[in-house]
GULUM-237043 format. One record per atom (N, C-alpha, C): atom name; z, x, y; chain; residue number from 1. Coordinates in Angstrom, 2 decimals, decimal comma. Example, Ala and Ser with C-alpha at 12.3 -4.5 7.8 and 13.67 -1.06 7.14 Angstrom:
% residues 2
(site 'N'; (7,80; 13,19; -5,69); 'A'; 1)
(site 'CA'; (7,80; 12,30; -4,50); 'A'; 1)
(site 'C'; (7,80; 13,20; -3,30); 'A'; 1)
(site 'N'; (7,08; 12,85; -2,25); 'A'; 2)
(site 'CA'; (7,14; 13,67; -1,06); 'A'; 2)
(site 'C'; (7,87; 12,90; 0,03); 'A'; 2)
END
This chain:
% residues 63
(site 'N'; (0,01; 0,66; -1,13); 'A'; 1)
(site 'CA'; (-0,02; -0,08; 0,01); 'A'; 1)
(site 'C'; (0,07; 1,12; 1,14); 'A'; 1)
(site 'N'; (0,74; 1,93; 1,42); 'A'; 2)
(site 'CA'; (0,89; 2,70; 2,51); 'A'; 2)
(site 'C'; (-0,30; 3,56; 2,53); 'A'; 2)
(site 'N'; (-0,90; 4,11; 1,38); 'A'; 3)
(site 'CA'; (-1,95; 5,04; 1,35); 'A'; 3)
(site 'C'; (-3,22; 4,28; 1,96); 'A'; 3)
(site 'N'; (-3,26; 2,94; 1,37); 'A'; 4)
(site 'CA'; (-4,34; 2,15; 1,97); 'A'; 4)
(site 'C'; (-4,20; 1,95; 3,57); 'A'; 4)
(site 'N'; (-3,22; 1,70; 4,00); 'A'; 5)
(site 'CA'; (-3,09; 1,45; 5,30); 'A'; 5)
(site 'C'; (-3,27; 2,73; 6,16); 'A'; 5)
(site 'N'; (-3,03; 4,01; 5,53); 'A'; 6)
(site 'CA'; (-3,10; 5,48; 6,22); 'A'; 6)
(site 'C'; (-4,72; 5,25; 6,33); 'A'; 6)
(site 'N'; (-5,46; 5,00; 5,25); 'A'; 7)
(site 'CA'; (-7,07; 5,04; 5,35); 'A'; 7)
(site 'C'; (-7,49; 4,41; 6,44); 'A'; 7)
(site 'N'; (-6,86; 3,01; 6,33); 'A'; 8)
(site 'CA'; (-7,62; 2,20; 7,40); 'A'; 8)
(site 'C'; (-6,92; 2,70; 8,84); 'A'; 8)
(site 'N'; (-6,00; 3,06; 9,09); 'A'; 9)
(site 'CA'; (-5,45; 3,65; 10,13); 'A'; 9)
(site 'C'; (-6,33; 4,93; 10,71); 'A'; 9)
(site 'N'; (-6,63; 5,59; 10,05); 'A'; 10)
(site 'CA'; (-7,56; 6,89; 10,36); 'A'; 10)
(site 'C'; (-9,02; 6,37; 10,59); 'A'; 10)
(site 'N'; (-9,47; 5,65; 9,94); 'A'; 11)
(site 'CA'; (-10,82; 5,00; 10,34); 'A'; 11)
(site 'C'; (-11,00; 4,32; 11,40); 'A'; 11)
(site 'N'; (-10,14; 3,12; 11,46); 'A'; 12)
(site 'CA'; (-10,04; 2,39; 12,54); 'A'; 12)
(site 'C'; (-9,84; 3,08; 13,97); 'A'; 12)
(site 'N'; (-8,62; 3,86; 13,81); 'A'; 13)
(site 'CA'; (-7,89; 4,49; 14,83); 'A'; 13)
(site 'C'; (-9,11; 5,40; 15,58); 'A'; 13)
(site 'N'; (-9,95; 6,11; 14,69); 'A'; 14)
(site 'CA'; (-10,80; 7,41; 15,15); 'A'; 14)
(site 'C'; (-11,99; 6,73; 15,96); 'A'; 14)
(site 'N'; (-12,34; 5,64; 15,23); 'A'; 15)
(site 'CA'; (-13,49; 4,78; 15,84); 'A'; 15)
(site 'C'; (-13,00; 4,29; 17,32); 'A'; 15)
(site 'N'; (-11,82; 3,61; 17,53); 'A'; 16)
(site 'CA'; (-11,50; 3,32; 18,69); 'A'; 16)
(site 'C'; (-10,97; 4,43; 19,57); 'A'; 16)
(site 'N'; (-10,63; 5,27; 19,40); 'A'; 17)
(site 'CA'; (-10,36; 6,64; 20,07); 'A'; 17)
(site 'C'; (-11,59; 6,87; 20,46); 'A'; 17)
(site 'N'; (-12,68; 7,05; 19,82); 'A'; 18)
(site 'CA'; (-14,13; 7,61; 20,26); 'A'; 18)
(site 'C'; (-14,45; 6,44; 21,21); 'A'; 18)
(site 'N'; (-14,27; 5,42; 20,92); 'A'; 19)
(site 'CA'; (-14,74; 4,48; 22,16); 'A'; 19)
(site 'C'; (-14,01; 4,30; 23,37); 'A'; 19)
(site 'N'; (-12,66; 4,40; 23,26); 'A'; 20)
(site 'CA'; (-11,89; 4,32; 24,42); 'A'; 20)
(site 'C'; (-12,04; 5,97; 25,32); 'A'; 20)
(site 'N'; (-11,79; 7,00; 24,41); 'A'; 21)
(site 'CA'; (-11,49; 8,08; 25,17); 'A'; 21)
(site 'C'; (-12,59; 9,21; 24,83); 'A'; 21)
(site 'N'; (-13,55; 8,92; 24,01); 'A'; 22)
(site 'CA'; (-14,29; 9,89; 23,45); 'A'; 22)
(site 'C'; (-15,05; 10,81; 24,33); 'A'; 22)
(site 'N'; (-15,34; 10,31; 25,53); 'A'; 23)
(site 'CA'; (-15,95; 11,38; 26,38); 'A'; 23)
(site 'C'; (-15,21; 12,56; 26,99); 'A'; 23)
(site 'N'; (-13,84; 12,12; 27,28); 'A'; 24)
(site 'CA'; (-12,62; 13,19; 27,46); 'A'; 24)
(site 'C'; (-12,52; 14,02; 26,29); 'A'; 24)
(site 'N'; (-12,17; 13,39; 24,99); 'A'; 25)
(site 'CA'; (-11,92; 14,32; 23,93); 'A'; 25)
(site 'C'; (-13,15; 15,04; 23,45); 'A'; 25)
(site 'N'; (-14,09; 14,75; 23,39); 'A'; 26)
(site 'CA'; (-15,28; 15,61; 23,40); 'A'; 26)
(site 'C'; (-15,54; 16,70; 24,22); 'A'; 26)
(site 'N'; (-15,17; 16,32; 25,52); 'A'; 27)
(site 'CA'; (-15,30; 17,33; 26,51); 'A'; 27)
(site 'C'; (-14,20; 18,49; 26,58); 'A'; 27)
(site 'N'; (-13,07; 18,34; 25,18); 'A'; 28)
(site 'CA'; (-11,96; 18,98; 25,34); 'A'; 28)
(site 'C'; (-10,77; 18,95; 26,13); 'A'; 28)
(site 'N'; (-10,89; 17,70; 26,98); 'A'; 29)
(site 'CA'; (-9,46; 17,49; 27,65); 'A'; 29)
(site 'C'; (-8,90; 15,98; 27,07); 'A'; 29)
(site 'N'; (-7,48; 16,05; 27,49); 'A'; 30)
(site 'CA'; (-7,01; 14,59; 27,14); 'A'; 30)
(site 'C'; (-7,37; 13,77; 28,33); 'A'; 30)
(site 'N'; (-7,55; 12,54; 27,68); 'A'; 31)
(site 'CA'; (-7,60; 11,45; 28,58); 'A'; 31)
(site 'C'; (-6,36; 11,08; 29,60); 'A'; 31)
(site 'N'; (-6,58; 10,42; 30,77); 'A'; 32)
(site 'CA'; (-5,56; 10,19; 31,62); 'A'; 32)
(site 'C'; (-4,21; 9,51; 30,78); 'A'; 32)
(site 'N'; (-4,64; 8,64; 30,15); 'A'; 33)
(site 'CA'; (-3,50; 7,99; 29,12); 'A'; 33)
(site 'C'; (-3,37; 8,42; 27,88); 'A'; 33)
(site 'N'; (-3,35; 9,74; 27,59); 'A'; 34)
(site 'CA'; (-3,39; 10,40; 26,44); 'A'; 34)
(site 'C'; (-2,13; 9,77; 25,44); 'A'; 34)
(site 'N'; (-0,88; 9,27; 26,20); 'A'; 35)
(site 'CA'; (0,20; 8,43; 25,22); 'A'; 35)
(site 'C'; (-0,48; 7,36; 24,43); 'A'; 35)
(site 'N'; (-1,72; 6,93; 24,82); 'A'; 36)
(site 'CA'; (-2,18; 5,70; 23,92); 'A'; 36)
(site 'C'; (-2,93; 6,09; 22,80); 'A'; 36)
(site 'N'; (-3,19; 7,48; 22,61); 'A'; 37)
(site 'CA'; (-3,92; 7,80; 21,32); 'A'; 37)
(site 'C'; (-3,13; 7,38; 20,17); 'A'; 37)
(site 'N'; (-1,93; 8,06; 19,80); 'A'; 38)
(site 'CA'; (-1,12; 7,58; 18,78); 'A'; 38)
(site 'C'; (-0,95; 5,96; 18,48); 'A'; 38)
(site 'N'; (-1,01; 5,26; 19,67); 'A'; 39)
(site 'CA'; (-0,85; 3,84; 19,27); 'A'; 39)
(site 'C'; (-2,22; 3,31; 18,91); 'A'; 39)
(site 'N'; (-3,40; 3,86; 19,07); 'A'; 40)
(site 'CA'; (-4,30; 3,44; 18,57); 'A'; 40)
(site 'C'; (-4,49; 3,75; 17,10); 'A'; 40)
(site 'N'; (-3,95; 4,60; 16,53); 'A'; 41)
(site 'CA'; (-3,59; 4,83; 15,21); 'A'; 41)
(site 'C'; (-2,53; 3,99; 14,27); 'A'; 41)
(site 'N'; (-1,23; 3,63; 15,42); 'A'; 42)
(site 'CA'; (-0,29; 3,15; 14,75); 'A'; 42)
(site 'C'; (-0,59; 1,60; 14,74); 'A'; 42)
(site 'N'; (-1,48; 0,96; 15,68); 'A'; 43)
(site 'CA'; (-1,57; -0,40; 15,44); 'A'; 43)
(site 'C'; (-2,36; -0,75; 14,20); 'A'; 43)
(site 'N'; (-3,59; -0,38; 14,07); 'A'; 44)
(site 'CA'; (-4,24; -0,63; 12,75); 'A'; 44)
(site 'C'; (-3,40; -0,50; 11,38); 'A'; 44)
(site 'N'; (-2,58; 0,81; 11,32); 'A'; 45)
(site 'CA'; (-1,57; 1,13; 10,49); 'A'; 45)
(site 'C'; (-0,73; -0,13; 10,04); 'A'; 45)
(site 'N'; (-0,19; -0,56; 11,00); 'A'; 46)
(site 'CA'; (0,87; -1,57; 10,78); 'A'; 46)
(site 'C'; (0,19; -2,89; 10,58); 'A'; 46)
(site 'N'; (-1,17; -3,18; 11,15); 'A'; 47)
(site 'CA'; (-1,70; -4,50; 10,55); 'A'; 47)
(site 'C'; (-2,33; -4,40; 9,27); 'A'; 47)
(site 'N'; (-2,64; -3,21; 8,63); 'A'; 48)
(site 'CA'; (-2,98; -3,32; 7,49); 'A'; 48)
(site 'C'; (-1,93; -3,33; 6,37); 'A'; 48)
(site 'N'; (-0,77; -2,44; 6,82); 'A'; 49)
(site 'CA'; (0,50; -2,82; 5,93); 'A'; 49)
(site 'C'; (1,13; -3,83; 5,93); 'A'; 49)
(site 'N'; (1,13; -4,43; 7,09); 'A'; 50)
(site 'CA'; (1,86; -5,86; 7,21); 'A'; 50)
(site 'C'; (1,17; -6,98; 6,35); 'A'; 50)
(site 'N'; (-0,38; -6,73; 6,53); 'A'; 51)
(site 'CA'; (-1,09; -7,85; 5,75); 'A'; 51)
(site 'C'; (-1,03; -7,90; 4,25); 'A'; 51)
(site 'N'; (-1,19; -6,29; 3,87); 'A'; 52)
(site 'CA'; (-0,90; -6,15; 2,33); 'A'; 52)
(site 'C'; (0,60; -6,66; 1,91); 'A'; 52)
(site 'N'; (1,76; -6,08; 2,57); 'A'; 53)
(site 'CA'; (2,86; -6,77; 2,42); 'A'; 53)
(site 'C'; (2,92; -8,13; 2,15); 'A'; 53)
(site 'N'; (2,33; -9,00; 3,14); 'A'; 54)
(site 'CA'; (2,24; -10,47; 3,37); 'A'; 54)
(site 'C'; (1,56; -11,03; 1,94); 'A'; 54)
(site 'N'; (0,54; -10,44; 1,72); 'A'; 55)
(site 'CA'; (-0,09; -10,81; 0,55); 'A'; 55)
(site 'C'; (0,49; -10,54; -0,95); 'A'; 55)
(site 'N'; (1,47; -9,37; -0,82); 'A'; 56)
(site 'CA'; (2,01; -9,33; -2,03); 'A'; 56)
(site 'C'; (3,07; -10,12; -2,02); 'A'; 56)
(site 'N'; (3,66; -10,83; -1,10); 'A'; 57)
(site 'CA'; (5,03; -11,85; -1,08); 'A'; 57)
(site 'C'; (4,44; -12,99; -1,39); 'A'; 57)
(site 'N'; (3,08; -13,15; -1,01); 'A'; 58)
(site 'CA'; (2,60; -14,75; -1,12); 'A'; 58)
(site 'C'; (2,22; -14,79; -2,69); 'A'; 58)
(site 'N'; (2,01; -13,70; -3,59); 'A'; 59)
(site 'CA'; (1,70; -13,65; -4,94); 'A'; 59)
(site 'C'; (3,00; -13,43; -5,57); 'A'; 59)
(site 'N'; (4,05; -13,30; -4,89); 'A'; 60)
(site 'CA'; (5,29; -13,36; -5,71); 'A'; 60)
(site 'C'; (5,65; -11,87; -5,83); 'A'; 60)
(site 'N'; (5,19; -10,97; -5,61); 'A'; 61)
(site 'CA'; (5,62; -9,56; -6,00); 'A'; 61)
(site 'C'; (6,06; -8,99; -4,74); 'A'; 61)
(site 'N'; (7,39; -8,71; -4,75); 'A'; 62)
(site 'CA'; (7,82; -8,03; -3,34); 'A'; 62)
(site 'C'; (7,77; -6,60; -3,61); 'A'; 62)
(site 'N'; (7,45; -6,01; -2,27); 'A'; 63)
(site 'CA'; (7,17; -4,36; -2,56); 'A'; 63)
(site 'C'; (7,45; -3,84; -1,02); 'A'; 63)
END
């Protein structure tokens, strides 16, 4: 469950960071709001993990 959430987070977070801050990152500098970069990975991780957890609970296997 966590491994899957990490994979989703890496893929989705990277795509979102490239969309939002790609020009600055590819130019070798941090964007103005660099503190948002970790959040861009954290949000898809939490969504994936939470949805997997909710699905397991709905099927009766708590995890």
